[in-house]
C-alpha positions in Angstrom: 23.2 106.0 204.9 24.2 102.6 207.2 24.7 99.6 206.2 24.9 96.4 208.8 26.5 93.2 207.5 26.5 90.2 209.6 29.2 87.7 209.2 27.4 83.8 208.6 29.3 80.5 209.4 26.5 78.2 207.9 26.2 80.8 204.9 25.6 79.2 200.9 28.9 77.2 200.6 30.4 78.8 203.3 33.3 76.6 204.9 33.7 75.0 208.1 36.2 77.0 210.6 36.6 80.2 208.7 35.4 82.6 206.4 37.3 84.9 203.6 35.7 86.9 201.0 35.3 90.6 199.4 31.9 91.8 198.7 30.4 95.3 197.3 27.7 97.4 198.9 26.0 100.1 197.2 25.2 103.2 199.4 24.4 106.4 197.1 22.3 105.3 193.7 22.4 108.6 192.2 25.9 108.7 191.8 27.1 105.1 192.2 29.0 105.3 195.2 29.7 102.1 196.7 32.3 100.4 199.2 34.5 97.3 198.6 35.3 95.4 201.9 37.2 91.9 202.3 37.1 89.7 205.4 39.0 87.3 206.7 37.8 85.2 209.5 38.8 82.3 210.9 38.8 80.4 214.6 42.2 80.8 216.1 41.4 79.9 219.8 39.2 78.2 222.1 38.7 80.9 224.8 39.2 80.3 228.7 39.4 76.2 228.3 38.1 75.2 231.7 40.0 73.3 234.2 37.6 71.9 235.9 36.7 69.6 232.6 35.4 66.9 234.3 33.1 68.7 236.0 31.4 70.1 233.2 31.5 66.8 231.3 28.9 66.1 233.3 26.3 69.1 232.1 24.4 67.5 229.1 22.9 71.1 228.5 26.4 71.9 227.4 27.0 72.2 223.3 29.7 69.9 223.0 27.9 67.1 224.8 24.6 67.8 223.2 26.4 67.4 219.7 28.0 64.2 220.9 24.8 63.0 222.0 26.1 59.7 223.4 26.1 57.8 226.6 29.1 58.1 228.2 30.2 55.0 230.3 33.0 56.7 232.6 35.2 59.6 233.3 38.0 58.3 230.3 35.4 58.5 227.9 34.4 61.7 229.1 37.8 63.4 228.3 38.4 61.6 225.1 35.1 63.2 223.7 35.4 66.1 224.5 38.9 66.8 223.8 37.7 65.1 220.5 35.5 68.4 219.9 37.6 70.8 221.1 41.0 69.7 219.6 39.3 68.6 216.4 37.9 72.0 215.9 40.9 73.9 216.4 42.6 71.1 214.1 39.9 71.3 211.4 40.3 75.4 211.8 44.2 74.7 211.0 43.5 72.6 208.3 41.2 74.9 206.5 43.3 78.0 206.9 46.2 75.8 205.5 44.1 74.6 202.1 42.6 78.3 202.4 46.5 79.7 202.0 47.4 76.9 199.9 44.4 77.8 197.3 45.0 81.6 197.3 49.1 81.3 196.4 47.7 79.1 193.2 46.1 82.5 191.9 50.2 84.4 193.1 52.6 84.5 190.5 55.5 81.9 191.6 57.9 84.5 193.0 55.4 85.5 195.5 54.1 82.3 196.6 55.3 81.1 200.0 56.3 76.9 201.1 53.9 76.0 203.4 54.7 72.4 205.5 53.0 69.7 205.2 50.2 69.1 207.8 47.3 66.3 208.6 44.5 67.5 210.8 43.4 63.8 211.0 46.6 62.3 212.1 47.4 65.3 214.2 44.0 64.2 215.9 44.7 60.6 215.8 48.3 61.2 218.2 46.0 63.8 220.3 43.8 60.9 220.9 46.2 58.3 221.5 48.4 60.2 224.0 45.6 60.8 225.9 44.2 57.1 226.1 47.2 56.1 227.5 47.2 58.5 230.3 45.4 57.0 233.6 44.8 60.0 236.3 42.1 61.9 235.3 43.8 65.3 236.6 47.0 64.7 234.1 44.0 63.8 230.9 42.9 67.1 231.7 45.9 69.5 231.5 46.9 67.2 229.1 43.8 68.3 227.2 44.5 72.3 227.8 48.0 71.5 226.8 47.3 70.1 223.5 44.8 72.6 222.8 47.3 76.0 223.6 50.0 74.3 221.1 46.8 73.8 218.3 45.9 77.6 219.0 49.9 78.6 218.3 50.1 76.9 215.1 47.1 78.5 214.1 48.3 82.3 215.0 52.0 81.2 213.7 50.0 80.8 210.3 47.6 83.1 210.6 50.1 85.9 211.0 51.5 84.5 207.8 48.2 84.5 205.9 47.7 88.2 206.8 51.3 89.4 205.6 50.8 87.3 201.8 47.4 88.2 201.1 45.9 91.4 202.9 46.9 93.9 200.8 46.9 91.8 197.6 44.4 93.6 195.0 44.8 90.3 193.4 43.7 88.0 196.1 40.8 90.4 196.4 39.5 90.5 193.2 39.6 86.5 193.4 37.7 87.0 196.6 35.1 88.6 194.9 34.8 86.8 192.0 34.0 84.1 194.9 31.5 85.7 196.6 29.8 86.7 193.4 29.5 83.1 192.8 27.7 82.3 196.3 26.1 85.9 196.2 24.0 84.3 192.6 23.2 80.7 193.9 21.3 82.5 196.8 19.7 85.3 194.6 18.3 82.0 192.2 16.1 81.6 195.0 12.7 81.8 194.5 13.1 82.5 191.1 11.0 80.3 189.7 10.5 79.2 185.7 7.5 77.4 183.6 8.0 77.0 180.0 4.8 77.1 177.8 4.7 77.2 173.6 4.7 80.8 172.0 1.1 80.1 170.9 -0.5 80.8 173.9 1.1 83.5 174.8 -2.4 85.7 174.3 -3.9 83.1 177.0 -4.0 84.6 181.0 -2.8 83.7 184.2 -5.1 84.3 186.8 -4.2 87.3 189.5 -6.3 84.8 192.0 -4.2 81.8 190.9 -0.4 83.5 190.5 -1.4 84.9 195.0 -2.1 81.3 195.7 1.2 80.5 194.0 3.7 83.3 196.0 1.3 82.7 199.2 2.3 78.6 199.2 6.2 79.4 198.6 6.2 82.5 200.9 5.1 80.2 203.7 6.3 77.1 203.3 9.4 75.5 204.7 11.8 76.4 201.9 11.2 79.9 202.6 12.8 79.7 206.0 15.1 77.4 205.4 17.2 79.7 202.7 20.5 79.8 204.1 22.0 83.4 204.2 25.2 84.8 202.4 28.3 84.4 204.4 28.2 88.3 204.1 24.7 89.0 204.6 23.6 92.5 204.5 20.2 92.5 204.5 18.9 95.8 202.8 20.6 94.7 199.6 20.8 90.8 200.0 16.9 90.9 201.9 16.3 88.3 204.9 14.6 84.9 203.7 11.2 85.7 204.9 11.5 89.0 202.4 13.0 88.2 199.6 10.7 88.7 196.1 9.0 85.6 194.7 9.6 86.0 190.9 7.8 83.5 188.8 9.2 83.5 185.3 6.7 82.7 181.8 8.4 81.9 178.8 7.0 81.8 175.4 10.4 81.1 173.1 10.4 77.6 174.2 10.0 74.2 172.1 8.8 71.8 173.6 10.6 69.1 171.7 11.7 68.8 167.9 10.4 66.7 165.4 13.8 64.7 164.6 15.2 60.9 165.6 17.5 63.2 168.2 14.0 63.9 171.0 15.4 66.5 173.5 13.8 66.1 176.8 13.9 69.3 178.9 16.3 69.6 182.3 13.7 70.1 184.7 12.2 66.4 183.1 15.4 65.0 183.6 16.1 66.0 187.0 13.0 64.9 188.0 13.1 61.3 186.4 16.8 60.7 188.1 17.4 59.8 191.7 20.3 60.1 193.2 21.7 57.5 196.0 25.6 58.8 197.6 27.6 55.8 198.6 30.9 55.9 200.4 33.8 53.9 198.3 35.9 52.8 201.2 38.9 51.9 198.8 39.1 54.7 196.8 38.2 56.7 200.2 35.7 58.7 198.3 32.2 59.3 197.6 29.6 58.1 194.9 26.7 59.1 193.3 24.4 56.5 191.9 22.1 57.8 189.5 19.0 56.0 188.3 16.5 56.9 185.9 12.4 56.3 186.1 11.0 55.6 183.1 7.8 56.7 184.5 8.2 60.7 184.7 9.7 60.6 180.9 6.5 58.9 179.6 4.3 60.8 181.8 5.9 64.2 180.0 6.0 62.8 177.0 1.9 61.8 177.1 1.3 65.5 178.3 3.6 66.7 175.0 1.4 65.0 172.3 -1.6 65.8 173.9 -0.8 69.2 174.2 0.3 69.1 170.4 -0.8 67.4 166.8 2.6 65.0 166.7 1.8 62.1 167.3 5.7 60.9 168.2 6.0 57.7 169.6 6.7 57.6 173.2 9.3 54.9 173.4 10.8 56.6 170.9 11.7 59.0 174.2 12.5 56.0 176.8 14.6 54.8 173.6 16.4 58.0 173.6 16.8 58.4 177.3 18.4 55.0 177.9 20.6 55.3 175.0 21.9 58.6 176.4 22.0 56.7 179.8 24.4 54.5 178.2 26.1 57.0 176.4 27.6 58.2 180.1 27.7 55.1 181.4 30.5 54.0 178.7 32.3 57.6 179.6 30.9 59.6 177.1 31.4 63.3 177.6 27.9 64.6 176.4 24.3 63.7 176.5 21.0 63.8 173.8 19.1 65.0 177.2 20.3 67.9 177.6 19.6 70.8 175.0 23.0 72.3 176.1 26.3 71.2 178.0 26.9 72.2 180.9 30.3 74.4 182.0 29.8 73.9 185.9 29.0 70.5 186.4 32.4 67.9 186.6 31.5 64.3 186.4 33.2 61.6 186.1 31.3 58.5 185.4 31.9 54.7 186.1 29.8 51.7 186.8 29.4 49.3 189.6 29.2 45.8 189.7 25.1 46.2 189.2 25.4 48.3 186.2 24.4 51.5 187.7 25.9 54.5 187.0 28.2 56.1 189.1 29.0 59.7 189.1 31.8 60.7 191.4 32.1 63.8 193.1 35.2 65.6 192.8 36.4 68.7 194.8 35.0 71.8 193.5 32.1 69.9 191.4 28.7 70.8 191.6 25.2 69.1 191.0 21.8 69.6 191.3 21.7 68.0 194.7 25.0 67.3 196.1 27.2 69.9 198.1 30.4 71.2 196.7 32.4 69.4 199.2 32.4 65.3 199.6 30.7 64.2 202.2 32.5 62.4 205.4 31.6 58.5 205.7 29.5 57.0 207.8 30.8 56.8 211.2 30.9 54.1 213.9 29.7 54.8 217.4 32.2 55.1 220.4 32.5 52.1 221.8 33.4 51.2 225.0 37.1 50.8 224.2 38.1 54.5 223.3 41.4 53.4 222.5 40.7 51.1 219.8 38.2 53.9 218.1 40.6 56.5 217.1 40.3 56.9 213.5 36.4 56.7 214.4 36.6 59.3 216.8 38.7 61.4 214.6 36.4 61.5 211.6 33.4 61.7 213.6 34.7 65.3 215.1 35.1 66.3 210.9 31.6 64.7 211.0 30.4 67.0 213.4 32.4 70.3 212.1 31.4 69.9 208.5 27.8 68.6 209.1 25.1 69.1 206.4 21.9 69.1 208.2 20.4 72.1 207.7 21.9 71.9 203.9 20.1 68.4 203.8 16.6 70.1 205.1 17.0 73.0 203.0 17.0 70.2 200.0 14.3 68.1 201.1 12.2 71.7 201.6 12.7 72.3 197.8 11.5 68.9 196.8 8.6 69.3 199.1 7.4 72.4 197.6 7.9 71.6 194.1 5.8 68.3 194.5 2.6 70.9 195.7 -0.3 70.5 193.6 -0.3 74.5 193.0 3.4 73.9 191.5 2.4 71.8 188.9 4.8 72.8 185.6 6.8 75.5 187.8 10.2 74.3 188.2 12.8 75.8 190.5 15.2 78.5 187.9 18.2 76.0 187.8 19.6 76.9 184.0 21.9 79.6 185.6 25.2 78.6 183.4 24.6 81.8 181.5 23.9 84.0 184.9 27.8 82.8 185.9 29.1 84.2 182.7 27.0 87.7 183.3 30.6 89.5 184.4 32.8 88.2 182.0 30.1 89.3 179.0 31.8 91.8 176.7 29.8 93.6 174.5 31.8 95.7 172.5 29.5 98.1 170.7 27.3 101.2 172.4 23.9 99.8 173.5 22.0 102.8 173.9 18.8 102.3 177.1 16.4 104.8 177.3 14.7 105.2 180.2 11.0 107.0 180.4 9.4 107.3 183.7 5.9 107.5 184.5 2.9 109.9 185.7 3.9 112.9 187.8 7.7 111.5 187.3 11.4 112.6 186.7 14.0 111.5 184.9 15.8 110.0 187.5 13.2 108.1 188.6 14.6 104.8 186.8 18.4 105.3 188.1 18.6 102.0 190.2 17.6 100.0 186.6 21.0 101.7 185.2 22.8 101.4 188.4 22.1 97.2 189.0 21.8 96.5 185.1 25.4 98.7 185.2 26.8 96.3 188.0 25.4 93.1 186.0 26.6 93.8 183.1 30.1 96.0 184.1 32.3 95.1 180.7 29.4 95.8 178.0 29.4 99.6 176.8 26.6 100.7 178.1 25.1 104.3 177.7 21.7 105.5 179.2 19.5 107.9 178.4 17.0 109.0 181.5 14.7 110.7 179.7 13.3 114.1 181.1 12.0 115.8 177.6 7.9 115.0 178.9 8.9 115.5 182.5 6.8 119.3 183.1 3.7 118.0 181.7 2.8 114.3 182.3 -1.2 114.9 181.9 -0.7 116.1 177.9 -1.7 113.7 175.6 0.5 110.7 175.3 1.1 110.9 171.3 2.5 113.9 172.1 4.5 112.8 174.7 5.7 109.8 172.2 7.0 112.6 170.1 8.7 114.6 172.5 10.5 110.7 173.5 11.4 110.2 170.1 13.1 113.7 169.4 14.9 113.2 172.4 16.3 109.7 171.5 17.0 111.2 167.9 19.3 114.1 169.2 21.2 111.4 171.7 22.0 109.8 168.9 23.1 112.3 166.3 25.2 113.9 169.0 27.1 110.5 169.7 30.7 110.4 168.9 29.6 106.6 168.1 26.9 105.0 166.8 24.9 102.9 168.5 24.4 99.5 167.0 21.3 99.0 169.6 18.7 100.5 170.7 16.7 99.1 173.9 13.2 100.9 176.0 12.7 100.5 179.7 10.0 101.9 181.1 7.4 102.3 183.8 3.9 102.5 184.1 2.3 105.4 181.9 6.4 105.4 180.2 5.4 102.1 178.6 2.6 103.9 176.8 4.6 106.7 175.7 7.6 104.4 174.7 5.1 102.4 172.4 3.7 105.6 171.1 7.3 107.1 170.4 8.3 103.8 168.1 5.5 104.5 166.2 6.6 108.3 165.3 8.2 108.5 162.1 11.3 110.0 163.7 12.2 106.6 164.9 11.6 105.0 161.6 15.1 104.9 160.9 16.2 103.0 164.1 13.3 100.1 164.2 16.1 97.6 162.8 18.3 98.5 165.8 15.6 98.1 168.5 16.7 95.4 170.7 14.7 94.9 174.0 11.5 96.6 175.1 11.5 95.8 179.2 7.6 97.2 180.8 7.5 97.4 184.5 4.1 97.6 185.3 2.6 99.6 182.4 -0.9 99.5 181.5 -1.0 98.7 177.8 -4.5 98.0 177.5 -5.5 100.8 179.9 -7.8 100.0 183.1 -10.6 98.4 181.4 -11.8 95.4 183.6 -10.0 96.5 186.6 -10.4 94.8 190.0 -9.6 97.9 192.5 -12.9 100.3 193.3 -10.6 102.4 195.1 -7.6 102.8 192.4 -11.4 103.7 190.0 -12.7 106.0 191.9 -9.6 108.0 192.9 -8.4 107.7 189.0 -12.1 109.4 188.1 -11.9 112.3 190.7 -8.3 113.0 189.4 -9.9 113.2 185.9 -12.1 115.6 187.5 -9.2 117.6 189.1 -6.5 117.6 186.8 -8.6 117.6 183.5 -5.6 115.6 182.1 -5.9 113.7 178.8 -3.3 111.2 179.6 -5.6 110.4 182.3 -8.6 109.6 180.2 -6.5 107.8 177.7 -5.8 105.6 180.2 -8.6 105.2 181.7 -10.2 104.4 178.0 -12.5 107.2 178.4 -10.9 109.5 176.2 -13.8 108.6 173.4 -17.3 106.8 173.5 -16.2 104.6 171.5 -13.7 102.2 172.7 -12.5 101.2 169.4 -11.6 105.0 168.6 -9.5 105.4 172.2 -6.1 105.8 172.2 -4.8 102.2 174.0 -7.3 100.9 170.8 -5.3 102.8 168.3 -1.8 102.4 170.4 -2.6 98.3 169.2 -3.2 98.5 165.6 0.5 98.4 164.3 2.0 98.0 167.4 5.4 98.1 167.0 6.6 95.6 170.1 7.3 93.1 167.6 10.3 94.9 166.1 12.4 93.8 169.3 14.5 90.8 170.0 12.9 90.6 173.4 9.9 91.8 174.8 9.7 91.5 178.3 7.0 92.3 180.7 7.1 92.5 184.3 3.7 92.9 186.5 2.6 92.1 190.3 -1.1 90.5 191.6 -0.3 92.9 194.9 -0.3 95.9 192.1 -3.7 98.0 192.0 -2.6 100.9 190.8 -2.2 98.9 187.0 -4.4 96.0 186.3 -2.4 92.6 186.4 -3.7 91.7 182.7 -3.3 95.2 181.2 1.3 94.9 182.5 1.3 91.7 181.0 -1.1 92.4 178.1 -3.0 89.5 178.4 -7.1 87.7 178.2 -8.4 88.6 181.8 -11.3 86.6 183.6 -13.8 89.7 182.9 -13.0 90.2 179.4 -13.8 86.5 178.5 -17.1 86.4 180.3 -17.9 89.9 178.5 -19.3 89.2 175.6 -20.5 92.3 174.9 -18.8 95.0 172.3 -16.0 95.9 175.4 -15.2 92.4 175.3 -14.5 92.1 172.2 -12.6 95.2 171.8 -10.4 94.3 174.8 -9.5 91.2 172.8 -8.9 92.4 170.2 -6.4 94.7 171.3 -4.5 91.6 172.8 -4.4 89.8 169.5 -3.6 93.5 167.7 -0.5 93.1 169.9 0.3 88.7 170.3 -0.1 88.0 166.9 2.5 89.9 165.3 5.0 89.2 167.9 3.7 85.5 167.7 4.1 85.5 164.2 7.6 87.1 164.4 10.7 84.5 164.3 13.2 86.5 166.1 10.9 88.2 168.9 11.1 86.5 172.5 8.3 87.0 175.2 8.9 86.5 178.6 6.6 87.6 181.6 7.5 88.8 185.1 5.4 88.2 187.8 6.8 89.4 191.6 5.4 89.0 194.8 6.9 91.6 197.6 7.0 91.5 201.3 5.4 94.1 202.1 4.0 96.0 204.9 0.4 94.8 204.8 -0.8 97.4 207.4 0.3 100.5 205.7 -1.8 102.9 203.3 0.7 102.4 200.6 0.1 98.5 200.5 -3.7 98.6 201.0 -4.3 101.1 198.0 -1.5 99.4 195.9 0.6 101.5 195.5 3.6 99.9 197.2 3.9 97.3 194.6 3.5 99.7 192.0 6.5 101.4 192.4 8.3 98.4 194.4 9.5 97.4 190.9 11.5 101.0 191.1 13.2 101.3 194.3 13.1 97.6 195.8 17.0 97.1 195.8 16.7 93.6 196.6 14.0 92.5 193.8 16.1 94.8 191.7 19.9 93.0 192.1 18.1 89.9 192.0 16.1 90.3 188.8 19.2 92.0 186.8 22.1 89.0 188.5 19.6 86.0 187.7 17.3 87.1 184.7 17.3 90.4 183.4 20.8 91.0 182.3 20.4 88.9 179.8 17.9 90.9 177.5 21.0 93.5 177.3 23.5 91.8 175.6 
């Protein structure tokens, strides 16, 4: 197995002038074989600086001239501009390397730290340009530029060797860089993850597969998808290219729109939409500020929507007053606001007032916000004047700006805003609540947690091995125990009730043989395995362990059978397999095991269903999956059943109610549905018949890494 890793100079949060990260990539999933490697990369020299520098200055096709994009007035101006870019690039690299050196040393014990000589890249560049502006001879100016480049490069080499000697064999530094990369990786994994909140009472309604497909196609073809920045260390097999990343739409049914109390809570995504930010530069304090203004109409529209959808009659003006009161508290230095449901642990704001009374948010180094970069932007720079020696400071600052340009970041943020403003994306928001995701690596659950994995039709016990691997990687400090059950592996065509009994017996034997009692028991099933799990948890063998049920994760499971399946090809293939295999389970999945639908296995399984006994019920589906109907995997109504006023339509509707009504009534059970759009080869036979998407939830490394790192881990803690 091979992995190709490509360093990216413009990856997410990648620093200009260097790259220092540690990364882990998995190779073999059965035995969880992985490799950990550390990359240190910095610019130390500019290869072969031209001795005929002046002739190159006239060539506007060169990158250094196209970057500057200036009208050069004479030879001296050209020399000064080129020196600004070349010397400024090396000085910026030196400054970054020294800054990285200092930051990494802060994580070491005092006895292992090196004392670094102070240096200021801005001052050094000003000195270089000042000396250059005093030279009248063009040839002497060229020689001086080359001499300065060599001197700066020599300083970088000296610091570079000292850096390597100090850190390259340090296990502690490797762990620090690994944690930093995981934080950067998590930010990218969040991209193409969207969420939508619903009242729990609506979990029985349905989302059209056609609409879901349209939303996915809109996102897939958008400018946002094409401008997703790569990781600093990009391995496409594990991380995915921008165009091939799966799109995940999350539907949560355990969120309350607002509380009937004086402290009215406004959701964070509404608050983000209402707040507009304007970045300004403080020339006195020499640091950036963000002026935040609040649009009352956004809050008003949100509240009107909530009132129309509910029976409450709360005054909308109370919401506006609450928002303004919280804004005033923030302006006066209050550390918390009632606007957010929970305080943020990764956004650090220092607030103050300007002369107009607007809220000023000081972006300190290392802070983050929804649209602001992690590093403060440089000030607005003046263009090059006809007299270069009078604008040396402007030239120096311009170099820093060119080297740390945020044009790519700005285009990406604009593409995000353009996408979310589409009419198809109404009430759908980017997944921004990632404070819990940041803590996933540090979650420690000392109590043993048994996770039972059940395979599908004609499957094997190790089919769900990648589920185990990525869940273990997401929660390395949790005490997770996996039962990769093969209890019914020899015959997956027998009665599902019997397969459920075999699985229940396997679980009981595992619990009995465990030296420590399991505090929680979760189940993960794929396809037929979902029905086997539901049959097993109703078996008397597991009656004594119902109070320990924690999470049910269903991957493309035919919970409602194959009723109203839109794929004639799959229906025909299923009919043919029933004739050839004569398998009882195939008849049960197809709802054909009895002449009366209400006497069928699927219908009886929905009666007194025990999914509500779990704390979390998580259902994953894909509209690209033709093997299992979209609505069946999500346990929801569908257009075909809604239009069917006959006996079968009523039976289907009753099955949904049988399963969902106990979940709605339970105060401890939360429901989440995830719809995934994969980037599949549409020309392959597996894609055309829908099999590729059906098994992608098991073998897509990019999807599994994304889901369990960003969303899925929290259901197992």
